[in-house]
Phi, psi and omega in degrees: 000121183273133179249132181227164181238153175254201183306317178277111187292350180270351181253135181233162175220159180240174181296341178294338181261005179289150175293160181298319180297319180289325177295319178295319179297317179300320181289335183270345180286151176304134183305320180297323178285314183302325181293342180270355187253159171242137185244140183208136166250119186289165179303334179269002174097010178278135177273132185226139172236127174263127186229138173297147181307321183295338182261001182301309181300319181297317180297312182295319178297318179296316181296322181284313183295332178284347181082006183289316183228109185257352183242124172269115186268318192194155171214133177210184182225146172243129178264112183263025181304323182263008183208056185291320177047046179085001179291151175256347180244136184284319187252145175234118176276129187237124179245152174231128179242159181217150178248123176288343182272310185256352185063019178283152177238151180215133174255129179242133183231143178219131186259138178220159176257171173305131180090347176266161182231165174235138181298144177291149173246013181293341176276349178259308174245109184290342175293343182287344187307299184292323181295321177292321178299318179296318180298320177293318182300322186268332186239341181081009176283125185274131175258100186299129179091358179292137186290332185215076174274083178236165174306142193229289174275339177262155182283164189290346179266357185293138179243128178100184185227106196291339181269002171290150184291340180265010176262125183292129181296339180269359184275096179266147178230124184262149181262137184245000182212161179246147178278146172290176178303133180217153186225150183286338185249038182304316187290324187266349186280132178238109182288346183068223180269004184284143174262093186277140181256124177288141181219129180251113179253105181089177005285343180275070181217136184307322184282343179258003170059023176075011184226358182234136176243121178251122180251130185219157166239128186244145175248095190071244177255008184257137178283114179279320173200161187210159175209162179232155175229130180230187182101003182291342180239021185291123181248000182057060177309318183301315183292320178298321181295325181292340185255009182226150175300159187306312183290334180282354174283336186306314178299333177288329178292330176306325187274005175286271171265092185286354175279345177213058189305317182302331180294327177289318176304312183296315181300317180292311182297322178299321178297312182292323178296320178294324177294324178283343181078030180245152176243129182285156182298155179305324180295319178295322177299316180297317179297321180293321177298314180300314181295319181295318182287324172298320180293322178299318181296311183288333175295317176293327174304312181297315181299307183292318181296314181292321178296323177298318177298314182298331182260006175098005181257080188287328187301316181300326180298307181297321181295311182294324182290340172298317181279333173298317178296328177298318178292319178299327177294324175296317177300317182297320179293329181284317189225353180095350179243162184242304186270298178255106200258328182048051187275334182271161171226154172298115183113350180156227181245162180291323177202170179283163177286142177292162181300133178084000185294319181295326176293322177297321179296315180297320178295319179295324180299320179298317181290320181296321180300318177295323178294320178296317180296326177295316179295322175302320178294330179283325192247314193306314181262006182290124185297321180294316178300317180295318181294329180278345188238329184285129181079000181265129178070020181298140180218143182281163176301315183297317181290323178297318178293321179298326179278354180084026179296143168219173174078202185302326181293323176289317181294333178294340178276350181111359178271113184275052182266127178208126184297336178294337176257319185289317179224070190298146179221158177059022177084017177301330181290348178265000184255153181263105175202159182246162177254105180292141177225155175256204180220329186257337184076011181275180183299322181295316179294326177297320177296313182298320180297317181294320177298313180296323179295326178295319177297319179294322178296321177298320177299318180296312183300315182295321178298316184288318182297329180278351183221046180291125180296153173279177178108192186278159179264001178204160173287163181241055176262114187293346177273355183237317188245136177295143177290165176297152182299326179299324178286323180297316183274344189257339180211156186291328180295315178297321179297316182290321177299317178299313182299313184293321181289323178292319182286313185271328185078161175286146189230095175297155179295159177300132180156193182215159183203148167234128179221152187218153174231164177270095178277180185297327181264354182137207184289118174256110184244149176234126174253118185237134173246124179251135173255013179089358179271185182274004179229150176297133174288324176209131176225117181241128177261136176260097184278136183302316189280353176295314177292324181296313185292335180301330182273356188301312179303321179293321183294323185270341180295129182091350179264182180277153179301321180295335180286339180303315183290322179295315180293318180299315180296324182290339181280344178054053181283121177252115189298327179297327178278321182294310183273323186060000000 
């Protein structure tokens, strides 16, 4: 019987408490490898394998070749300098894998000390490349054999590793110079007899929104090779989260994908609620669904509208933004804010909907549906639009999964994966809606999938608005949710509850969790480590478009220069989410 430990070194578990899936996996692994591993199913139901660094490549290769886990979702590091609890290793490298077949998830952890390294898995899962680079950039943990361990989200003059516990959150470092065009494959690239012209697209370029730098060498109008530089909007969301109480992190999530802010609020709160072991009331679930689907629609508005502008179709942009403002007016009526709303709370919603709000939503849905149909008439059959998008940026299902694609871009390849169906939450499984899919994965199919998804979101909203459950909009647990103002001002018990929660903060039990929702761009995941205090010990967000953008240099290489802008627009890159 194998005994393993979790974050709290005083708590143990045995193989008898493992999930059925993890027990089966343990039995199917080669005995020599399995004997080197520790297996754990956490109290919240997450499957975890602890692996020595030397066995990391073998484990990952086995998991991939067996077909059990085909998607590399995330890689990060936790610095336990301030929470060793008997640990002998300071850093823990944490990976998350997913299976498109069984929808199973697996967390793999490997511990290293300062000066030690862990082998790269980027040659096994190519989606691991950027995630490992980010982990090195922020923590200094070396991934041995990685092809390009260079500064990534941080500028090239930066000294130190900001997510380590001994790095001061107020210590800012400014950059005074810019790098020339540089490429990851300098040593292996052979231009032959071609006279390549260097081209810098962005960050000061309308199509890159002032936050993305695309570096290319072109042969005539063809992209010979390309590279990207990001980090221009990096705010170190992770570090900010570590220095604030759980509920005060919510406004920071708004600034991730600010085009669909409520979806970030919901994803974060859902993670913390699962860690606390609480279920929000049905009314709060219904309100969150409405907000998420409205947010999905306006996020697609921004994507299609901005892509239209970049490709010369200005009319659709103004038309769609008319209806986007209509949704913002609904947000404003609900909570007083429009863009960054902070409407959710751990435990439910900040307040109930005002009288008549659901009727306003239904009325807006009718108008939005007409607006979408108008844009379809402008673009879908437009010959110029088709010529600029059809066959451009096409990607196969296998390649999309290898890059870690989720969301509309994955569904455009024909993979009908959506967490609202695969791992339903908040009663999505009780609603009637379909998952639109494409076939080619090109820019045109990405557009068509987003248009179809907006129609499905309208169906969801109308179903929920017509059947909003009665009851409270939040749980009434005084250790989690602030009391009503009338109680705070009207009786001593309410005042003391308010005081204690503000001073102490809500305190999830010691442990860790990964939870995900289907955001507008794909899987939005939060990995949270709690040490039992009122602040997250570690909070890592898995942004959907980070994995998408990783494939961008490969997608545009060999294509036309004009296709660069079309592919970029179709990816719907939101810098706040990409850089964090």
